[in-house]
N, C-alpha and C positions, 0 to 999 in steps of 0.2 A: 459329564452327567446329562446335559441336554441332548447330546448326540445319542446317548444310550436310550433315553426316554423316547426319542423320535422313532427308534427301531420298533417300538411296540405299537406305533400308530398306523392307521391305514395309509397307503401310499399317497393318496391325494392330500393327506394332512401332514405327512412327514417331510415333504419337500420344503426346504427353507427358501425364503425369498432372497434375492440378491439385495444386499444393503450397501448403499454408497454414502459414505460420510461427506457432509458438506460443511465447509468452513467459510464463514463470511468475513471479509475485510472491508469495513465501511468507515469512511472518514479520512481526514488528513493523517499522514504518517508521521509519527514522532511528537505530535502535539498532545501532551498528556498532562493533566492536572489532577489534583485529588478528587475533584467532582466529575471530571470528564476524561476518563481513561481513553487515550487515543490508540491508534494502531502502532504498536511497538513490538519488538522482539520478545520482551518479557511477557507481554500479554498474549501473543500469538503462539509462543513455543508450546505451552501445555495443550492447546487446542490442536495443533498440528500433530503432536506426539500421540494424542488420543485418536485422532482420525486415522493415522497410518497404522495404529496398533490393532485395528479391526482386521483380523487375519483373512477372513473370507471375503472382504470387500474387493470387488474387481477393479476398483479405481477410487481415487479421491478427487472430489470436486472443490474448487475454490471459486467463490463468488466475490468479485471485486467491484467496488464502487468508491473510487478515491481520486482526488485531484492531485495527489502526490504529497511531497513533504521531504522529510529527512532522507538523504541518499544513504546514510549509514544504516538506519533502521530498515530501509527498503532492501539493501543488499544483504543484511543479516537474515531477513526473512526469506529472501530468494535462496540463499545458501542452505538454510535449514530445510526448505521444501525439497530442494534437489538432493540433499543428503538423505533425507527420509525416503524419497522416491527410489533412490538407488539401493538403499539398504533393504527395502521391502519388495522392490520390483513392481510396484504399483504405478500405473500411468496416472498422470495428473491432468485433469480437465479444468480449464479456466473459463469462467463465464463472466462477461463484462456487462454491467448494468448501465447507469447513466454515463459515468466517466471512468476511464482507466488511463491516467495521464502521468507523465514524469515518473516519480517513484512508484506510483501504482502500476505503470506499465513495466517497470523494472521487476516487480514481483510477478506480473503476469507471464513474462517470458520463462519463468520457472516451469510453466505448464508444457505438456507435450502437445496440446492443442488449445487454441484460444477461440472461443465462441463469442459473438457479439450480437447486439440488436442492430438493426439497420440504422437506428438513430443514436447509438452510443457515440461518445467522443473518445477517440483513441490517439495516443501519440505524445506530443510535447516532450520529445527526447532531447533534453537540454538541461541547463543549470541556470537558476536565477537567484539573485540576491537583491532584496528590496529594503529600502529604508527612507529616512527623511533627513533633511538638513535644517537645523534651527538657529543657525548663526545670526541671521538678520533679526530673528524674533528676540533672542536674549539681549541683543544690542539695544533694541527699542525699549525693552523692559528695564534696561539698566542693570542687568544681572552680571555679576562677575563670577564666572565659573572657574574653579581651581582644581586642577588635576596634577597629581604628583606620581611619577613612575620611576622604576629602577632600570628601565630599558627605554631607549630613545624612541622606539617605535611600538611600545606597548599599547598605546592608545590610538592606533591607526583607525581611520574611518570613524572617528568620534563625531556624532551628528551635531555636536555643539561647537565644532571647530571647522574652519575652511577645509574643503576637500583638497588633498594633495595628489598629484598625478602618480607619484611613485607608490602611494598606497592603493590607488585604483588598479594600477598595473599588477601589483601583487595579488589582489583579489581575483583579477581576470585570469592570472596564471593558475591559481587554485581551481577556478571554475573549469578551465580547459583540461586540467588533469582529470577531474571528475567526469567531465563530458566524454573524454577519450575512453575512459574505462567503461562508461555507460554504453558507448557505441560498440566497443569490443564485446561486451556482454550480450547485446542484442544480436549482433552479427554471428556470434558464436552459437547462439541458441536457434536463431531463425535461418541462418545460412543462406542457401540458394533460393529460399522462398522470397527474400527481399527484392524489391524492384531496384532499379538504378536511378530512381528519382533523386535529384540533387537536394531536395528539401527534406528528405527522410529524417535527417538528424539535425535539422535547423531549429527545432523547437516548435514547429507547426503541429497542428492536430487536425484530425479528420473525422468524418462520420464512420460508423462501423462498416458500411458497404464499401467506402473508398479504402478503408484500412485493409480490407481483404485483398483488394487489387494491388495494394502496395506491399503485401506480404507481412503486414504487422499482425494480422489475424487470419484465421483459417475459414470459418464458416459462420453463417447466421444461425443462431439457435439459443434456446433458453435451457436452464438446468433441468427442469422437469421433462421437457420434451426429448432432449438429447439422451438423458439417462434411460428413459423408457425405451427409446428406439434402440439403444446399444445393448441394454441388459434385460429387456422384457417389460411388458406392461405391468407386471407385479413387482418391479424393482422399487425398493423403499429408499427414500431420501432421509438420511438421519442427520439433522443439524447438530453440529458440535459447537456449543456455545459456552461462554464463561457463566458461572452462576451469578444470578442477579444479587446485588447487595441488598441486605435486609433493611427495611425502613427503620429509621431511628438508630441504626447501627453506629457505634462510637467511631469517630474518625481515627486514623492512625496517629500514633504518638507524634507530637510536634506540629500537627496540622491544625491551624485555626480556621474553622469554617467561615467565620465572620470576615476575616481579613484575607488570609492567604488563599483559602478555598475559593471564595466568591470573586475576588479580584482577579486571580489567575484564571478562573473559569471564564470570566467575561473577556479578558484579553485573548485567551485561546479561541473563544467563539468568534470574535471579530476577525482574528487572523485567518481562521478556517473559512469564514464566510467570504473573505476576499479571495481565497484560493478557488472556491467554487465559482465565484463571479467571473473569473477569467474565462470560464467556459460557457458563460451565458446561463448559469443555473443558480 
């Protein structure tokens, strides 16, 4: 109908502007609470589907600002982006803001080109597991902790028990498996662009300018400037975002905002804050 109506307009009015959908991925990946929905496959899937469904869009832009998080959620989002790109034939342009690290970079390599700011932080291709040990503390407090399992190693790496080397070895083996798959994914997507720097997959991270030299990114550029340069000054950026929750909206069934919501939200915020702190932000 719109195309038919345009045929009756003067030529200077009938020409439609190029529209490039933009999907933002901001925050830690996989950290989701009732009050702070994080970057997850469930949250991103409808946004990606909508972005790629705009038939006349010459490309899809992803703007990423993430310190990383769940490797599973990162990989699921990566695979969905690639699947949609191949189905529609649309190129994917990735734009890095402050940080694109770990799982954030795993998603970024779904792009056909990666643009950065000179001061962006890029990399951290590795796997990390963090925790605390409270054995000495509960001894001092005189606490007798009781754990009963039906498997002799069901409670491995319990922070209230002394650490056992065989448990640590098992965790390191899992991390190496994930790390190897992460390396394969990056090399499969970036190929000959990657340098032979021995630290590339060590978990280190670099500024955007250095990341270009290492082959982790392609060019310096921001979403507005690059899109207008590629598709014309009249190109329109269309942000594809989830609808904002209405104020005073009732929480989902089973969610207690006073207890479950606020406590989970606080813990999630602290964990995410520590992830950003790793990169000096």
